[in-house]
VOGU-3710 file (C-alpha; in Angstrom, 3 decimals, decimal comma):
1> mkttfkienl> 55,696/34,132/55,464  58,164/32,629/57,864  61,436/33,782/59,372  63,799/32,121/61,827  66,319/33,539/64,279  68,857/32,089/66,675  68,770/34,313/69,763  70,797/34,886/72,907  69,850/34,869/76,624  67,119/32,214/76,341
11> kcqgcvntvt> 67,403/30,331/79,628  63,999/29,128/80,843  60,313/28,702/80,049  59,680/32,226/81,343  62,036/33,516/78,654  60,152/31,484/76,058  56,875/33,039/77,227  58,330/36,571/77,085  59,593/36,068/73,531  56,379/34,408/72,381
21> ngllsldgve> 54,049/37,036/73,854  56,255/39,916/72,715  56,291/38,759/69,117  52,593/37,849/69,087  51,834/41,452/70,082  53,048/42,627/66,662  50,445/43,082/63,920  50,213/40,194/61,486  52,182/37,684/63,559  50,184/34,463/63,488
31> evhvdlttsv> 52,434/31,934/65,230  55,648/31,928/67,234  57,605/28,761/67,976  60,513/28,957/70,415  62,908/26,035/70,967  64,473/26,418/74,404  67,226/23,852/73,767  68,500/25,418/70,528  67,496/29,070/71,163  65,789/29,179/67,771
41> vqiiysgdtd> 62,671/31,291/67,222  60,399/30,738/64,225  57,899/33,467/63,362  55,004/32,888/60,987  53,280/36,052/59,798  50,884/37,322/57,175  51,887/39,416/54,202  54,632/39,286/51,616  56,939/41,920/53,116  60,227/40,907/54,725
51> rtdefasklk> 59,955/41,991/58,369  63,273/40,563/59,574  64,561/43,908/60,854  61,321/44,620/62,727  61,387/41,232/64,446  65,089/41,519/65,283  64,473/44,932/66,825  61,575/43,609/68,914  63,643/40,654/70,140  66,488/42,987/71,093
61> slgypkage> 64,122/45,278/73,002  62,855/42,242/74,926  66,439/41,360/75,895  66,906/38,489/73,427  69,066/39,800/70,565  69,935/37,764/67,501  72,954/35,547/68,153  76,155/37,447/67,470  74,749/40,938/68,047
//
């Protein structure tokens, strides 16, 4: 499955690395694509369960909440 978020506080390549590594540490996450210019994160993961809340929580804990939160 795939889910996409627009996030806040993404400022540099170090931020991209933090988001990427943080999300890849979650079980079942296969790929993470982060666009620094648009602050959009795309997460590709295995399974058929919607994990939007789990990913949003992880992003928030890393300091990159969903836009508008």
